[in-house]
C-alpha positions as CSV (number, residue, x, y, z in Angstrom):
1,X,13.5,-28.3,-3.7
2,X,11.7,-25.1,-2.6
3,X,8.8,-25.3,-0.2
4,X,5.8,-23.1,0.8
5,X,4.3,-22.3,4.2
6,X,0.7,-21.2,3.7
7,X,-1.8,-20.9,6.5
8,X,-3.6,-17.7,5.5
9,X,-6.1,-17.2,2.7
10,X,-3.8,-18.3,-0.1
11,X,-4.2,-21.8,-1.5
12,X,-2.4,-24.6,-3.3
13,X,-4.4,-26.9,-5.6
14,X,-2.3,-30.0,-6.2
15,X,-2.8,-33.7,-6.7
16,X,0.4,-34.5,-4.8
17,X,0.5,-32.3,-1.7
18,X,3.4,-33.9,0.3
19,X,5.5,-34.5,-2.8
20,X,5.6,-30.9,-3.9
21,X,5.2,-28.7,-0.8
22,X,6.2,-28.2,2.8
23,X,3.3,-26.4,4.6
24,X,4.1,-25.3,8.0
25,X,4.9,-28.7,9.5
26,X,3.8,-30.9,6.6
27,X,7.0,-32.6,5.5
28,X,7.8,-35.6,3.4
29,X,10.0,-38.2,4.9
30,X,12.8,-37.1,2.6
31,X,12.6,-33.5,3.8
32,X,12.2,-34.2,7.5
33,X,15.9,-34.2,8.3
34,X,16.6,-30.8,6.5
35,X,13.4,-29.0,7.5
36,X,12.3,-30.1,10.9
37,X,15.4,-31.1,12.7
38,X,16.5,-29.3,15.8
39,X,19.9,-28.3,16.9
40,X,19.8,-30.9,19.6
41,X,18.4,-33.6,17.4
42,X,15.4,-34.1,19.7
43,X,12.9,-34.8,16.9
44,X,10.6,-37.8,17.1
45,X,8.7,-39.5,14.3
46,X,5.5,-41.6,14.3
47,X,7.5,-44.5,15.8
48,X,7.9,-42.6,19.1
49,X,4.5,-43.5,20.4
50,X,5.1,-42.2,23.9
51,X,5.4,-38.6,22.7
52,X,2.1,-36.7,22.8
53,X,1.7,-33.5,20.9
54,X,0.4,-30.3,22.6
55,X,-3.3,-29.8,22.3
56,X,-3.1,-26.2,21.1
57,X,-0.7,-27.2,18.3
58,X,-2.9,-30.1,17.3
59,X,-5.9,-27.7,17.1
60,X,-3.8,-25.3,15.0
61,X,-2.9,-28.1,12.5
62,X,-6.5,-29.2,12.2
63,X,-7.6,-25.6,11.4
64,X,-4.7,-25.4,8.9
65,X,-5.9,-28.6,7.2
66,X,-9.4,-27.1,6.7
67,X,-7.9,-24.5,4.4
68,X,-6.1,-27.0,2.1
69,X,-7.2,-28.8,-1.0
70,X,-5.9,-32.3,-0.5
71,X,-7.0,-34.1,-3.6
72,X,-4.7,-37.1,-3.0
73,X,-6.0,-37.5,0.6
74,X,-2.4,-37.3,1.9
75,X,-3.6,-35.9,5.2
76,X,-6.0,-38.7,6.0
77,X,-4.2,-39.5,9.2
78,X,-4.9,-36.0,10.5
79,X,-7.8,-36.7,12.8
80,X,-8.8,-35.0,16.0
81,X,-8.9,-38.1,18.1
82,X,-5.3,-39.1,17.2
83,X,-1.9,-38.0,18.6
84,X,-0.7,-35.4,16.1
85,X,2.9,-36.6,16.6
86,X,1.8,-39.8,14.8
87,X,0.3,-37.9,11.8
88,X,1.9,-38.4,8.5
89,X,4.6,-35.8,7.9
90,X,4.6,-34.3,11.4
91,X,7.5,-34.6,13.8
92,X,7.6,-33.5,17.4
93,X,10.3,-32.8,19.9
94,X,10.6,-36.0,21.9
95,X,11.0,-34.1,25.2
96,X,8.4,-31.4,25.0
97,X,6.0,-32.6,22.3
98,X,6.2,-29.2,20.6
99,X,6.4,-28.8,16.9
100,X,9.8,-27.7,15.7
101,X,10.6,-24.2,14.5
102,X,10.8,-23.2,10.8
103,X,14.3,-21.9,11.4
104,X,15.9,-24.9,9.8
105,X,13.5,-24.9,6.8
106,X,16.0,-23.0,4.6
107,X,14.3,-23.9,1.4
108,X,11.1,-22.0,2.1
109,X,9.9,-19.9,-0.8
110,X,6.7,-18.4,0.5
111,X,5.4,-17.9,4.0
112,X,1.7,-16.8,4.3
113,X,0.5,-16.9,7.8
114,X,-1.9,-13.9,7.5
115,X,-5.4,-13.6,9.0
116,X,-4.7,-15.8,12.1
117,X,-4.3,-15.1,15.8
118,X,-0.5,-15.5,16.0
119,X,1.3,-13.4,18.6
120,X,4.8,-12.8,19.9
121,X,7.8,-11.2,18.2
122,X,9.0,-11.5,14.6
123,X,12.0,-13.7,15.0
124,X,15.4,-12.5,13.9
125,X,16.3,-15.9,12.3
126,X,13.8,-15.2,9.5
127,X,16.3,-13.0,7.8
128,X,19.3,-15.1,8.4
129,X,17.8,-18.6,7.7
130,X,15.2,-18.1,5.1
131,X,17.4,-16.8,2.3
132,X,15.2,-18.3,-0.5
133,X,12.0,-16.4,0.7
134,X,10.0,-14.5,-1.9
135,X,6.9,-13.7,0.1
136,X,6.5,-13.0,3.8
137,X,2.9,-12.3,4.7
138,X,2.1,-12.0,8.4
139,X,-0.8,-9.5,8.1
140,X,-3.8,-9.4,10.5
141,X,-2.2,-11.1,13.5
142,X,-1.0,-9.9,16.9
143,X,2.7,-9.7,16.4
144,X,4.4,-7.2,18.6
145,X,7.9,-5.9,19.2
146,X,10.1,-4.3,16.6
147,X,11.0,-5.3,13.1
148,X,14.4,-7.2,13.3
149,X,17.1,-5.6,11.1
150,X,17.9,-9.1,9.9
151,X,14.8,-8.9,7.7
152,X,16.9,-6.7,5.4
153,X,19.0,-9.8,4.6
154,X,16.3,-11.4,2.5
155,X,17.8,-11.1,-1.0
156,X,14.9,-12.5,-3.0
157,X,11.9,-11.1,-1.1
158,X,9.3,-9.5,-3.4
159,X,6.4,-9.1,-1.0
160,X,6.8,-8.0,2.6
161,X,3.5,-7.6,4.4
162,X,3.5,-7.1,8.2
163,X,0.3,-4.9,8.3
164,X,-2.4,-4.9,10.9
165,X,-0.3,-6.1,13.8
166,X,1.0,-4.4,17.0
167,X,4.5,-3.8,15.8
168,X,6.3,-0.9,17.4
169,X,9.7,0.8,17.1
170,X,11.2,2.4,14.0
171,X,11.5,1.4,10.4
172,X,14.8,-0.5,9.8
173,X,17.3,1.8,8.1
174,X,18.5,-1.0,6.0
175,X,15.4,-1.7,3.8
176,X,17.4,-0.5,0.8
177,X,19.5,-3.7,1.2
178,X,16.6,-5.8,0.0
179,X,18.2,-6.8,-3.3
180,X,15.1,-7.5,-5.3
181,X,13.9,-3.9,-4.8
182,X,17.2,-2.3,-5.9
183,X,16.7,-2.2,-9.6
184,X,13.8,-1.5,-12.0
185,X,15.1,-3.9,-14.7
186,X,16.1,-6.7,-12.5
187,X,15.7,-10.2,-13.9
188,X,12.6,-11.8,-12.2
189,X,13.5,-15.4,-12.9
190,X,16.7,-15.6,-11.0
191,X,15.2,-18.4,-8.9
192,X,12.8,-20.8,-10.8
193,X,9.3,-20.9,-9.5
194,X,8.1,-24.6,-9.2
195,X,4.4,-24.2,-9.6
196,X,2.0,-23.3,-12.4
197,X,-0.8,-20.7,-12.2
198,X,-3.2,-23.6,-12.1
199,X,-1.7,-25.1,-9.0
200,X,-0.9,-21.9,-7.1
201,X,-3.0,-19.0,-5.9
202,X,-1.6,-16.3,-3.6
203,X,-4.0,-13.6,-2.2
204,X,-2.3,-10.2,-1.7
205,X,-3.5,-6.7,-1.0
206,X,-2.7,-4.6,-4.1
207,X,-3.9,-1.0,-4.6
208,X,-6.2,-1.4,-1.6
209,X,-8.0,-4.5,-2.8
210,X,-7.5,-8.2,-2.2
211,X,-6.1,-9.7,-5.4
212,X,-5.3,-13.2,-6.5
213,X,-2.0,-13.9,-8.1
214,X,-0.5,-16.9,-9.7
215,X,3.2,-17.1,-10.4
216,X,3.1,-13.6,-11.9
217,X,3.4,-12.3,-8.3
218,X,7.1,-12.4,-9.0
219,X,6.7,-9.0,-10.8
220,X,5.5,-7.3,-7.7
221,X,7.7,-5.3,-5.3
222,X,5.5,-4.4,-2.4
223,X,6.1,-3.4,1.3
224,X,3.1,-3.0,3.6
225,X,3.6,-2.2,7.2
226,X,0.4,-0.2,7.7
227,X,-1.8,-0.3,10.8
228,X,0.9,-0.8,13.4
229,X,2.5,1.4,16.0
230,X,5.7,2.5,14.2
231,X,7.4,5.7,15.4
232,X,10.3,7.7,14.1
233,X,11.0,9.0,10.6
234,X,10.8,7.5,7.1
235,X,14.4,6.6,6.3
236,X,15.9,8.5,3.4
237,X,17.4,5.4,1.9
238,X,14.0,3.9,1.3
239,X,14.0,6.2,-1.8
240,X,16.9,4.2,-3.2
241,X,14.7,1.1,-3.7
242,X,14.2,1.9,-7.3
243,X,12.2,-1.3,-8.1
244,X,9.6,-0.5,-5.4
245,X,6.1,-0.5,-6.8
246,X,3.9,-0.3,-3.7
247,X,4.6,1.3,-0.3
248,X,2.0,1.5,2.5
249,X,3.1,3.0,5.8
250,X,-0.3,4.4,6.7
251,X,-2.0,4.3,10.2
252,X,1.2,4.5,12.2
253,X,2.8,7.2,14.3
254,X,5.6,8.3,12.0
255,X,7.0,11.8,12.3
256,X,9.4,14.0,10.4
257,X,9.3,15.0,6.8
258,X,8.7,13.0,3.6
259,X,12.1,12.2,2.1
260,X,12.9,14.6,-0.7
261,X,14.0,12.0,-3.3
262,X,10.8,10.0,-3.5
263,X,10.5,11.3,-7.1
264,X,13.3,8.9,-8.2
265,X,11.0,5.9,-7.6
266,X,9.8,6.0,-11.2
267,X,7.9,2.7,-11.1
268,X,6.1,3.5,-7.9
269,X,2.4,2.9,-8.4
270,X,1.0,2.9,-4.8
271,X,2.1,5.3,-2.0
272,X,0.0,5.5,1.2
273,X,1.4,7.6,4.0
274,X,-1.9,8.7,5.4
275,X,-2.9,8.9,9.1
276,X,0.6,9.6,10.5
277,X,2.2,12.8,12.0
278,X,4.3,13.8,9.0
279,X,5.1,17.5,8.7
280,X,6.8,19.8,6.3
281,X,6.0,20.1,2.6
282,X,5.4,17.6,-0.1
283,X,8.7,17.3,-2.0
284,X,8.8,18.9,-5.4
285,X,10.2,15.6,-6.7
286,X,6.7,14.2,-6.5
287,X,6.2,15.7,-10.0
288,X,8.4,12.8,-11.3
289,X,6.1,10.1,-10.0
290,X,4.8,9.4,-13.5
291,X,3.5,5.8,-12.7
292,X,1.7,6.7,-9.5
293,X,-1.9,5.4,-9.5
294,X,-2.8,5.4,-5.9
295,X,-1.7,8.3,-3.6
296,X,-2.9,9.0,-0.1
297,X,-1.2,11.7,2.1
298,X,-4.3,12.6,4.0
299,X,-4.5,13.3,7.8
300,X,-1.0,14.4,8.6
301,X,0.5,17.8,9.4
302,X,1.8,18.6,5.9
303,X,1.9,22.2,4.8
304,X,2.8,24.3,1.7
305,X,1.8,24.1,-1.9
306,X,1.0,20.8,-3.5
307,X,3.4,20.2,-6.4
308,X,1.7,20.5,-9.7
309,X,2.0,17.9,-12.4
310,X,-0.3,16.2,-14.9
311,X,-0.2,13.0,-12.8
312,X,-0.8,14.6,-9.5
313,X,-3.8,16.6,-10.8
314,X,-5.6,13.3,-11.5
315,X,-6.1,12.8,-7.8
316,X,-9.0,14.1,-5.8
317,X,-9.0,16.3,-2.7
318,X,-9.3,13.2,-0.5
319,X,-5.7,12.3,-1.3
320,X,-4.5,15.4,0.6
321,X,-7.4,16.2,3.0
322,X,-6.8,16.6,6.7
323,X,-3.6,18.6,6.3
324,X,-4.5,22.1,7.5
325,X,-1.4,23.8,6.0
326,X,-1.7,22.4,2.5
327,X,-2.9,24.6,-0.3
328,X,-3.3,24.6,-4.1
329,X,-5.1,22.2,-6.5
330,X,-6.8,19.9,-6.1
331,X,-7.6,21.5,-2.7
332,X,-9.9,24.6,-2.8
333,X,-7.6,26.4,-0.3
334,X,-5.6,29.1,-2.0
335,X,-1.9,29.5,-1.3
336,X,-0.5,32.9,-0.1
337,X,0.3,35.0,-3.2
338,X,-2.1,33.3,-5.5
339,X,-4.0,35.7,-7.8
340,X,-7.6,36.2,-7.0
341,X,-10.1,35.2,-9.7
342,X,-10.6,37.8,-12.4
343,X,-14.2,36.8,-12.9
344,X,-16.3,40.0,-12.1
345,X,-19.0,37.8,-10.6
346,X,-16.5,36.7,-8.1
347,X,-14.4,39.8,-7.5
348,X,-17.1,42.5,-7.6
349,X,-18.4,44.1,-4.5
350,X,-20.8,46.8,-5.7
351,X,-24.4,46.8,-6.9
352,X,-25.2,43.9,-9.3
353,X,-22.0,42.1,-8.3
354,X,-19.8,44.9,-9.7
355,X,-21.1,44.9,-13.2
356,X,-22.9,48.3,-12.9
357,X,-20.4,51.1,-12.5
358,X,-20.6,55.0,-12.9
359,X,-19.3,54.6,-16.4
360,X,-22.1,52.3,-17.1
361,X,-24.7,55.0,-16.2
362,X,-22.8,57.6,-18.3
363,X,-22.9,55.3,-21.3
364,X,-26.6,54.9,-21.0
365,X,-27.1,58.7,-20.9
366,X,-25.0,59.4,-24.0
367,X,-26.6,56.6,-25.9
368,X,-30.1,57.9,-25.1
369,X,-29.2,61.4,-26.2
370,X,-27.7,60.3,-29.5
371,X,-30.7,58.1,-30.2
372,X,-33.2,60.8,-29.4
373,X,-31.5,63.3,-31.7
374,X,-31.4,60.7,-34.5
375,X,-35.2,60.2,-34.2
376,X,-35.8,64.0,-34.4
377,X,-33.5,64.3,-37.5
378,X,-35.5,61.6,-39.2
379,X,-38.7,63.8,-39.2
380,X,-40.0,65.0,-42.6
381,X,-38.1,67.9,-44.2
382,X,-41.0,70.4,-43.7
383,X,-40.6,70.0,-39.9
384,X,-38.7,73.1,-38.7
385,X,-35.7,73.1,-36.5
386,X,-37.8,75.0,-34.0
387,X,-39.8,71.8,-33.5
388,X,-36.7,69.9,-32.8
389,X,-35.5,72.4,-30.3
390,X,-39.0,72.3,-28.7
391,X,-38.7,68.5,-28.4
392,X,-35.3,68.8,-26.7
393,X,-36.6,71.4,-24.3
394,X,-39.6,69.2,-23.4
395,X,-37.1,66.4,-22.6
């Protein structure tokens, strides 16, 4: 039976909370042994009345409860005056009073701990123990340290959101090992999802906006590690994640060039690499990003001509702004060797913006002379040619 950890803005609406889910440390008695047992077996139940839970963890559980819809009143025992080790579904270490780790909760399907004040490092056991995980959302916390390479061992992960933390180090060079991202046509129902859209709402950031998803989130393939302190280069093998639909690495300290094979990510809809220190040119393969709907490469050190394609021309100047060396549409900066405009109002440099030239004056003179002679010839027949000559002399 799969379980869900949700302590962010996502929600579960269910009439039987404990029978269907494991939230953080909410466990049914049947699941306690597999989900909340420690290696040493030091887990107490409500019968161990001498064990007192830690006050900070009690406070965290009460805050967690406030974000839940508990229609069956299954969490009635969760009261501030009580020892949380005696609450229904909660088990504590009988020596320290601490709540156990999620490391042994191997059936977890979704972990949403976003928008909290969690800190510390992202633990390496997430990749090795949580093999059923589809969503890992840790955004808007205070996690630090580097991204463990074991995170590349999550075969079913669809949404990886580590944004808005204090994560440092380099991007793992094994992200292409995330199996669910490897193919465009991969079967999405390889692991049955146990909830209906009515019961389940997951809030994710998609195309820059917070969007609610039901079980259709399975069709997403999204990586967001924006607003951290990442350094180093963008690994070339990230361009082999052919099922990737959204990649946001903005607001970091990434350097180097944009990998040249980005164009083979044919289903990529969102790409945000803005506010880094990327250099070099935009790869010509960007012409092949036919599905791209959101593109932001602004505020880097990119240079050269922006590749031209029907899709790329739909973006405004803001997608490329802040790169002094970039040129070509949609920017107004001309590239070296570009032809100047042939519009005489732009290219002229003489009187009247180049329209009036010496040839113009000569044409006026000849036209006047021909017109004047024509008038004289139109005089009555009795008028002598001497009168015509006199007219010409007077002129």
